PASEBA-1860 file (N, C-alpha, C; in nm, 3 decimals):
! residues 176
1> LLRWTLAR> -1.111/0.878/-0.442/-1.093/0.751/-0.511/-1.221/0.718/-0.586 ~ -1.204/0.688/-0.712/-1.316/0.645/-0.796/-1.282/0.506/-0.849 ~ -1.373/0.413/-0.834/-1.352/0.276/-0.881/-1.453/0.243/-0.989 ~ -1.407/0.164/-1.085/-1.492/0.123/-1.194/-1.451/-0.018/-1.236 ~ -1.547/-0.102/-1.270/-1.517/-0.238/-1.313/-1.536/-0.248/-1.463 ~ -1.433/-0.295/-1.530/-1.439/-0.318/-1.674/-1.471/-0.465/-1.697 ~ -1.580/-0.493/-1.767/-1.622/-0.631/-1.792/-1.511/-0.709/-1.863 ~ -1.494/-0.833/-1.826/-1.390/-0.919/-1.885/-1.407/-0.929/-2.036
9> SLFRDLET> -1.532/-0.941/-2.083/-1.556/-0.953/-2.228/-1.511/-0.827/-2.302 ~ -1.536/-0.712/-2.244/-1.493/-0.586/-2.305/-1.341/-0.576/-2.306 ~ -1.278/-0.622/-2.198/-1.132/-0.622/-2.192/-1.073/-0.712/-2.300 ~ -1.134/-0.827/-2.322/-1.084/-0.918/-2.427/-1.095/-0.851/-2.564 ~ -1.205/-0.779/-2.587/-1.220/-0.705/-2.713/-1.112/-0.598/-2.727 ~ -1.084/-0.530/-2.619/-0.981/-0.427/-2.616/-0.844/-0.489/-2.649 ~ -0.814/-0.606/-2.590/-0.688/-0.675/-2.619/-0.679/-0.714/-2.766 ~ -0.790/-0.755/-2.825/-0.793/-0.794/-2.966/-0.762/-0.674/-3.055
17> VAAAHGCS> -0.822/-0.561/-3.025/-0.795/-0.438/-3.101/-0.648/-0.400/-3.090 ~ -0.594/-0.402/-2.970/-0.453/-0.367/-2.949/-0.362/-0.464/-3.025 ~ -0.388/-0.594/-3.014/-0.304/-0.695/-3.080/-0.308/-0.681/-3.232 ~ -0.422/-0.640/-3.287/-0.433/-0.621/-3.432/-0.337/-0.513/-3.482 ~ -0.292/-0.428/-3.392/-0.199/-0.320/-3.428/-0.059/-0.343/-3.369 ~ -0.034/-0.467/-3.323/0.097/-0.502/-3.269/0.122/-0.444/-3.131 ~ 0.014/-0.421/-3.055/0.026/-0.356/-2.924/-0.037/-0.443/-2.815 ~ -0.023/-0.397/-2.691/-0.079/-0.467/-2.575/-0.188/-0.382/-2.510
25> STHFFMAL> -0.251/-0.439/-2.410/-0.353/-0.363/-2.336/-0.291/-0.243/-2.264 ~ -0.166/-0.255/-2.219/-0.098/-0.141/-2.156/-0.086/-0.026/-2.255 ~ -0.046/-0.056/-2.377/-0.034/0.047/-2.480/-0.171/0.110/-2.508 ~ -0.275/0.026/-2.511/-0.411/0.076/-2.535/-0.450/0.178/-2.428 ~ -0.435/0.141/-2.301/-0.476/0.232/-2.193/-0.392/0.359/-2.189 ~ -0.261/0.346/-2.213/-0.177/0.465/-2.209/-0.208/0.560/-2.324 ~ -0.235/0.505/-2.443/-0.275/0.590/-2.556/-0.408/0.657/-2.527 ~ -0.501/0.583/-2.468/-0.631/0.638/-2.432/-0.616/0.756/-2.335
33> LALYFSRV> -0.535/0.738/-2.232/-0.511/0.846/-2.135/-0.445/0.968/-2.201 ~ -0.344/0.943/-2.283/-0.273/1.053/-2.348/-0.366/1.132/-2.440 ~ -0.443/1.063/-2.521/-0.535/1.132/-2.613/-0.643/1.208/-2.536 ~ -0.697/1.145/-2.433/-0.800/1.211/-2.353/-0.748/1.340/-2.290 ~ -0.634/1.330/-2.220/-0.583/1.448/-2.150/-0.532/1.555/-2.245 ~ -0.485/1.517/-2.361/-0.444/1.616/-2.459/-0.565/1.696/-2.507 ~ -0.676/1.628/-2.524/-0.795/1.695/-2.580/-0.876/1.772/-2.477 ~ -0.874/1.731/-2.350/-0.955/1.802/-2.250/-0.876/1.910/-2.177
41> TDGREEIV> -0.747/1.916/-2.197/-0.668/2.022/-2.132/-0.646/2.133/-2.232 ~ -0.523/2.159/-2.264/-0.492/2.270/-2.353/-0.446/2.225/-2.491 ~ -0.479/2.103/-2.528/-0.440/2.052/-2.659/-0.291/2.026/-2.672 ~ -0.226/2.001/-2.562/-0.082/1.974/-2.567/-0.052/1.856/-2.658 ~ 0.062/1.860/-2.723/0.101/1.755/-2.814/0.190/1.650/-2.748 ~ 0.211/1.664/-2.617/0.288/1.565/-2.543/0.233/1.554/-2.402 ~ 0.203/1.432/-2.363/0.157/1.401/-2.228/0.259/1.306/-2.168 ~ 0.305/1.335/-2.047/0.404/1.248/-1.982/0.330/1.157/-1.883
49> IGMPVHNR> 0.342/1.028/-1.908/0.276/0.928/-1.824/0.383/0.854/-1.745 ~ 0.366/0.852/-1.614/0.456/0.775/-1.528/0.416/0.629/-1.530 ~ 0.515/0.543/-1.533/0.487/0.400/-1.541/0.584/0.323/-1.452 ~ 0.533/0.232/-1.368/0.624/0.153/-1.285/0.696/0.048/-1.370 ~ 0.819/0.017/-1.331/0.896/-0.090/-1.396/0.954/-0.180/-1.289 ~ 0.971/-0.305/-1.322/1.023/-0.403/-1.227/1.172/-0.383/-1.202 ~ 1.243/-0.327/-1.301/1.383/-0.292/-1.287/1.471/-0.414/-1.260 ~ 1.433/-0.526/-1.316/1.513/-0.649/-1.304/1.550/-0.691/-1.446
57> TRADQKRM> 1.666/-0.647/-1.489/1.704/-0.667/-1.628/1.787/-0.794/-1.652 ~ 1.851/-0.845/-1.549/1.936/-0.963/-1.563/1.871/-1.084/-1.497 ~ 1.911/-1.203/-1.542/1.854/-1.328/-1.488/1.879/-1.341/-1.339 ~ 1.998/-1.304/-1.291/2.026/-1.317/-1.147/1.939/-1.222/-1.065 ~ 1.907/-1.105/-1.119/1.819/-1.012/-1.048/1.676/-1.066/-1.041 ~ 1.635/-1.134/-1.144/1.499/-1.189/-1.147/1.481/-1.300/-1.043 ~ 1.591/-1.363/-1.001/1.585/-1.470/-0.900/1.602/-1.416/-0.758 ~ 1.644/-1.290/-0.743/1.670/-1.233/-0.610/1.543/-1.187/-0.540
65> VGMFTSQI> 1.546/-1.199/-0.408/1.439/-1.145/-0.327/1.471/-0.999/-0.300 ~ 1.372/-0.913/-0.305/1.395/-0.772/-0.276/1.319/-0.682/-0.370 ~ 1.325/-0.554/-0.339/1.250/-0.454/-0.414/1.344/-0.383/-0.512 ~ 1.315/-0.395/-0.639/1.395/-0.333/-0.743/1.316/-0.227/-0.820 ~ 1.191/-0.210/-0.791/1.103/-0.128/-0.874/1.147/0.017/-0.884 ~ 1.104/0.076/-0.992/1.129/0.217/-1.017/1.015/0.270/-1.104 ~ 1.031/0.391/-1.152/0.932/0.452/-1.239/1.004/0.513/-1.358 ~ 0.937/0.512/-1.473/0.993/0.580/-1.589/0.890/0.678/-1.642
73> PVATGVDA> 0.936/0.794/-1.689/0.845/0.887/-1.756/0.835/0.849/-1.904 ~ 0.714/0.833/-1.953/0.691/0.799/-2.093/0.626/0.919/-2.159 ~ 0.704/0.992/-2.239/0.652/1.111/-2.308/0.578/1.065/-2.432 ~ 0.448/1.089/-2.434/0.362/1.038/-2.539/0.317/1.150/-2.632 ~ 0.358/1.141/-2.758/0.319/1.241/-2.857/0.176/1.220/-2.903 ~ 0.097/1.326/-2.902/-0.046/1.316/-2.939/-0.088/1.438/-3.020 ~ -0.037/1.451/-3.142/-0.078/1.566/-3.222/-0.225/1.552/-3.261 ~ -0.285/1.659/-3.303/-0.430/1.666/-3.324/-0.484/1.564/-3.425
81> GITFASAM> -0.408/1.529/-3.525/-0.460/1.440/-3.629/-0.423/1.294/-3.612 ~ -0.367/1.257/-3.500/-0.319/1.120/-3.480/-0.436/1.022/-3.465 ~ -0.421/0.904/-3.525/-0.523/0.800/-3.507/-0.495/0.726/-3.378 ~ -0.595/0.656/-3.330/-0.576/0.580/-3.206/-0.471/0.471/-3.226 ~ -0.474/0.404/-3.340/-0.376/0.299/-3.368/-0.234/0.356/-3.368 ~ -0.216/0.472/-3.429/-0.084/0.536/-3.430/-0.042/0.578/-3.291 ~ -0.136/0.624/-3.211/-0.105/0.663/-3.073/-0.058/0.541/-2.994 ~ -0.127/0.426/-3.010/-0.085/0.303/-2.940/0.055/0.261/-2.984
89> QGVAAEIK> 0.081/0.264/-3.113/0.211/0.225/-3.165/0.320/0.321/-3.119 ~ 0.287/0.450/-3.109/0.381/0.548/-3.057/0.414/0.523/-2.911 ~ 0.312/0.490/-2.832/0.334/0.456/-2.691/0.424/0.333/-2.680 ~ 0.396/0.230/-2.760/0.475/0.107/-2.756/0.622/0.137/-2.787 ~ 0.647/0.217/-2.889/0.784/0.251/-2.927/0.853/0.333/-2.818 ~ 0.780/0.426/-2.757/0.840/0.510/-2.653/0.870/0.430/-2.526 ~ 0.782/0.338/-2.489/0.808/0.253/-2.372/0.934/0.170/-2.398 ~ 0.945/0.113/-2.516/1.063/0.033/-2.550/1.190/0.118/-2.540
97> RCYRYQRF> 1.182/0.242/-2.588/1.298/0.332/-2.581/1.331/0.366/-2.436 ~ 1.229/0.387/-2.354/1.249/0.426/-2.214/1.301/0.312/-2.127 ~ 1.270/0.189/-2.162/1.314/0.075/-2.081/1.465/0.072/-2.061 ~ 1.540/0.117/-2.160/1.686/0.111/-2.146/1.737/0.204/-2.037 ~ 1.653/0.299/-1.991/1.692/0.392/-1.886/1.627/0.361/-1.751 ~ 1.564/0.245/-1.738/1.488/0.215/-1.618/1.573/0.209/-1.491 ~ 1.702/0.189/-1.504/1.787/0.183/-1.386/1.833/0.321/-1.340 ~ 1.804/0.423/-1.420/1.841/0.559/-1.383/1.747/0.603/-1.271
105> PISEINRH> 1.799/0.644/-1.157/1.713/0.676/-1.041/1.612/0.788/-1.071 ~ 1.488/0.765/-1.031/1.383/0.865/-1.054/1.417/0.996/-0.983 ~ 1.488/0.989/-0.872/1.528/1.111/-0.801/1.620/1.197/-0.888 ~ 1.706/1.134/-0.968/1.794/1.209/-1.057/1.716/1.271/-1.173 ~ 1.617/1.198/-1.223/1.532/1.254/-1.328/1.457/1.375/-1.274 ~ 1.402/1.362/-1.154/1.332/1.475/-1.091/1.425/1.594/-1.075 ~ 1.545/1.569/-1.027/1.642/1.678/-1.007/1.675/1.745/-1.140 ~ 1.695/1.666/-1.245/1.729/1.719/-1.377/1.619/1.813/-1.429
113> FGVGTRAS> 1.493/1.774/-1.408/1.382/1.854/-1.459/1.329/1.955/-1.357 ~ 1.393/1.966/-1.241/1.354/2.065/-1.142/1.223/2.034/-1.072 ~ 1.186/1.908/-1.064/1.062/1.869/-0.995/1.079/1.898/-0.847 ~ 0.978/1.960/-0.790/0.982/1.998/-0.649/1.016/2.146/-0.631 ~ 1.044/2.213/-0.740/1.069/2.358/-0.735/0.942/2.431/-0.771 ~ 0.946/2.560/-0.761/0.828/2.640/-0.799/0.793/2.623/-0.946 ~ 0.895/2.601/-1.029/0.872/2.590/-1.173/0.803/2.459/-1.211 ~ 0.823/2.355/-1.134/0.768/2.224/-1.169/0.735/2.145/-1.042
121> THLFDVYF> 0.610/2.102/-1.032/0.569/2.026/-0.914/0.553/1.877/-0.944 ~ 0.532/1.840/-1.071/0.510/1.700/-1.108/0.593/1.665/-1.230 ~ 0.653/1.549/-1.227/0.723/1.498/-1.346/0.621/1.440/-1.445 ~ 0.519/1.375/-1.390/0.419/1.308/-1.474/0.291/1.389/-1.478 ~ 0.226/1.390/-1.595/0.092/1.448/-1.605/-0.010/1.353/-1.544 ~ 0.015/1.225/-1.560/-0.072/1.121/-1.506/0.016/0.998/-1.482 ~ -0.021/0.918/-1.385/0.054/0.797/-1.353/-0.034/0.678/-1.386 ~ 0.022/0.578/-1.455/-0.056/0.462/-1.497/0.014/0.333/-1.455
129> SMEKFPAD> -0.064/0.243/-1.398/-0.011/0.113/-1.358/-0.105/0.004/-1.408 ~ -0.051/-0.089/-1.486/-0.126/-0.205/-1.534/-0.076/-0.324/-1.455 ~ -0.158/-0.371/-1.363/-0.119/-0.482/-1.275/-0.189/-0.607/-1.325 ~ -0.113/-0.688/-1.397/-0.171/-0.808/-1.456/-0.093/-0.928/-1.410 ~ -0.150/-1.000/-1.317/-0.090/-1.127/-1.275/-0.199/-1.215/-1.215 ~ -0.184/-1.347/-1.234/-0.288/-1.439/-1.186/-0.288/-1.448/-1.033 ~ -0.405/-1.433/-0.978/-0.419/-1.445/-0.833/-0.531/-1.542/-0.798 ~ -0.568/-1.623/-0.894/-0.673/-1.722/-0.872/-0.614/-1.840/-0.797
137> ADIPGVRT> -0.609/-1.830/-0.666/-0.552/-1.938/-0.584/-0.661/-2.040/-0.552 ~ -0.628/-2.165/-0.569/-0.722/-2.272/-0.539/-0.668/-2.350/-0.420 ~ -0.716/-2.313/-0.301/-0.676/-2.379/-0.177/-0.802/-2.441/-0.119 ~ -0.809/-2.573/-0.115/-0.930/-2.640/-0.067/-0.972/-2.590/0.072 ~ -1.098/-2.550/0.082/-1.155/-2.506/0.208/-1.121/-2.363/0.247 ~ -1.050/-2.291/0.160/-1.010/-2.154/0.193/-1.054/-2.061/0.080 ~ -1.121/-1.956/0.114/-1.160/-1.854/0.017/-1.049/-1.750/0.013 ~ -0.995/-1.726/-0.104/-0.886/-1.629/-0.117/-0.930/-1.512/-0.205
145> SISHCDHR> -0.867/-1.400/-0.184/-0.887/-1.284/-0.271/-0.762/-1.198/-0.263 ~ -0.750/-1.108/-0.355/-0.636/-1.017/-0.356/-0.687/-0.875/-0.351 ~ -0.617/-0.791/-0.282/-0.656/-0.650/-0.270/-0.541/-0.562/-0.312 ~ -0.574/-0.455/-0.376/-0.475/-0.355/-0.417/-0.451/-0.261/-0.300 ~ -0.327/-0.243/-0.263/-0.291/-0.148/-0.158/-0.205/-0.039/-0.220 ~ -0.243/0.084/-0.203/-0.167/0.194/-0.261/-0.135/0.298/-0.156 ~ -0.017/0.354/-0.166/0.025/0.456/-0.070/-0.020/0.596/-0.111 ~ -0.067/0.611/-0.235/-0.116/0.738/-0.290/-0.012/0.849/-0.287
153> HTGSALSV> 0.111/0.814/-0.314/0.220/0.913/-0.319/0.299/0.897/-0.447 ~ 0.232/0.900/-0.561/0.300/0.881/-0.688/0.361/1.010/-0.742 ~ 0.328/1.123/-0.687/0.384/1.248/-0.734/0.318/1.299/-0.861 ~ 0.195/1.263/-0.886/0.123/1.315/-1.001/-0.016/1.357/-0.956 ~ -0.079/1.437/-1.039/-0.211/1.486/-1.005/-0.316/1.375/-1.009 ~ -0.297/1.278/-1.097/-0.393/1.168/-1.110/-0.318/1.037/-1.131 ~ -0.362/0.935/-1.062/-0.309/0.800/-1.081/-0.422/0.710/-1.127 ~ -0.392/0.625/-1.224/-0.488/0.529/-1.275/-0.425/0.390/-1.264
161> CVADYEQA> -0.497/0.300/-1.201/-0.448/0.163/-1.184/-0.551/0.067/-1.242 ~ -0.506/-0.019/-1.332/-0.590/-0.125/-1.387/-0.541/-0.256/-1.327 ~ -0.625/-0.319/-1.248/-0.587/-0.442/-1.178/-0.658/-0.562/-1.242 ~ -0.580/-0.650/-1.301/-0.632/-0.771/-1.365/-0.578/-0.890/-1.288 ~ -0.651/-0.930/-1.184/-0.604/-1.033/-1.093/-0.673/-1.167/-1.110 ~ -0.801/-1.167/-1.141/-0.877/-1.291/-1.143/-0.952/-1.304/-1.275 ~ -0.928/-1.413/-1.347/-0.988/-1.434/-1.478/-1.140/-1.445/-1.474 ~ -1.195/-1.483/-1.361/-1.340/-1.500/-1.350/-1.413/-1.369/-1.326
169> RGLDIRFY> -1.339/-1.262/-1.301/-1.401/-1.133/-1.270/-1.357/-1.027/-1.370 ~ -1.426/-0.913/-1.364/-1.386/-0.800/-1.446/-1.259/-0.737/-1.388 ~ -1.208/-0.637/-1.457/-1.089/-0.567/-1.412/-1.129/-0.450/-1.325 ~ -1.055/-0.429/-1.220/-1.080/-0.319/-1.127/-0.996/-0.198/-1.171 ~ -1.061/-0.090/-1.205/-0.990/0.031/-1.246/-1.011/0.136/-1.139 ~ -0.900/0.190/-1.091/-0.904/0.292/-0.983/-0.844/0.422/-1.033 ~ -0.913/0.530/-1.002/-0.866/0.665/-1.033/-0.849/0.735/-0.899 ~ -0.731/0.788/-0.869/-0.709/0.861/-0.745/-0.602/0.964/-0.764
END
């Protein structure tokens, strides 16, 4: 496990760059990972990034208690001459396309691609999770904090988690 803190000011700059191209911080990080791994491995033109989804598409599901989460594979095209802005926009378009299949069980996707066989051990080249939700609880007389708990069983060689929980602190980035 490797941990790194990204300064809040730098993250805001990153969000500004992403927004200038019609993208989000999630698109920024996923494009960054795809371009990096394409260039340091064998120059592959496609990197598959696993991404968690809430899998609550209807209003009644959003009000229900329970676990609906799943994962989607996001195949990210990264040819040699692509600009970073184009890579972010490509990631954004691919995520949007993949969302319509979020209810398809990951076990069926694995079976279709032969994951778990000798030919293929991982569906994802890298797994990415952007956890952005406010956890700044103000309870008089009580100090609160939030901790990331991971089971480390994502089925990929590398998992990257960006945790944005408290506006007063930097973002916690974990590589495992």
